[in-house]
C-alpha positions in Angstrom: -1.2 46.7 -23.5 -0.9 47.4 -20.3 -3.3 46.8 -17.3 -4.3 51.0 -17.3 -6.1 50.4 -21.5 -8.2 47.8 -19.8 -12.1 48.4 -20.4 -14.8 47.5 -17.8 -16.3 44.3 -18.3 -12.6 42.9 -20.1 -11.2 39.1 -18.9 -7.7 39.8 -19.0 -3.8 37.4 -18.1 -1.3 39.2 -16.8 1.8 38.9 -19.0 4.6 40.1 -17.6 5.6 42.6 -14.8 9.0 44.0 -15.2 9.6 46.5 -11.7 10.7 43.8 -9.0 9.2 46.3 -6.6 5.9 46.5 -8.5 5.5 42.5 -8.7 6.2 42.3 -5.3 3.3 44.4 -4.6 0.7 42.9 -6.9 1.6 39.5 -5.7 0.2 40.7 -2.1 -2.9 41.5 -4.3 -2.7 38.0 -5.9 -2.2 39.9 -9.3 1.2 37.7 -10.9 2.3 36.6 -14.3 -0.2 34.3 -15.6 -3.3 35.0 -13.8 -6.6 35.3 -14.8 -9.1 38.3 -13.5 -11.7 40.7 -14.4 -11.7 44.2 -14.5 -15.0 44.9 -12.5 -14.7 48.9 -12.7 -12.8 51.7 -13.8 -13.7 54.5 -12.4 -12.9 58.2 -14.4 -9.3 59.0 -12.8 -9.3 56.8 -10.9 -8.6 53.4 -9.6 -9.0 49.7 -11.6 -11.0 47.0 -10.0 -10.1 43.8 -10.6 -12.0 40.6 -9.6 -10.4 37.4 -9.0 -13.6 35.0 -8.1 -15.1 36.6 -5.3 -12.1 39.0 -3.9 -12.3 42.5 -5.5 -9.0 44.9 -5.3 -8.3 48.4 -6.6 -5.2 49.4 -8.8 -4.1 52.8 -9.2 -3.7 53.8 -12.7 0.0 54.6 -12.0 0.7 50.8 -10.6 -1.4 49.7 -13.5 1.0 51.3 -16.2 3.7 48.9 -15.5 1.7 45.9 -15.8 1.7 44.1 -19.0 -1.5 42.1 -20.0 -2.9 40.4 -22.8 -7.2 40.2 -23.7 -8.5 36.9 -22.9 -12.0 35.7 -24.9 
């Protein structure tokens, strides 16, 4: 499943980011393979807001389509 399919409130783990350029952008936002994040908001036709501890990061839908995730209980 890709990040653009996540629902609000889901806890996820990043499985892979295949594109090298997108991986570089994501790492700058503290999003990397193996990191566990929570979707705090998913705006209609807008970005996905991810929470990592006390930090929130907005990820565009286009970028989210390239990030493979897995839901965590």
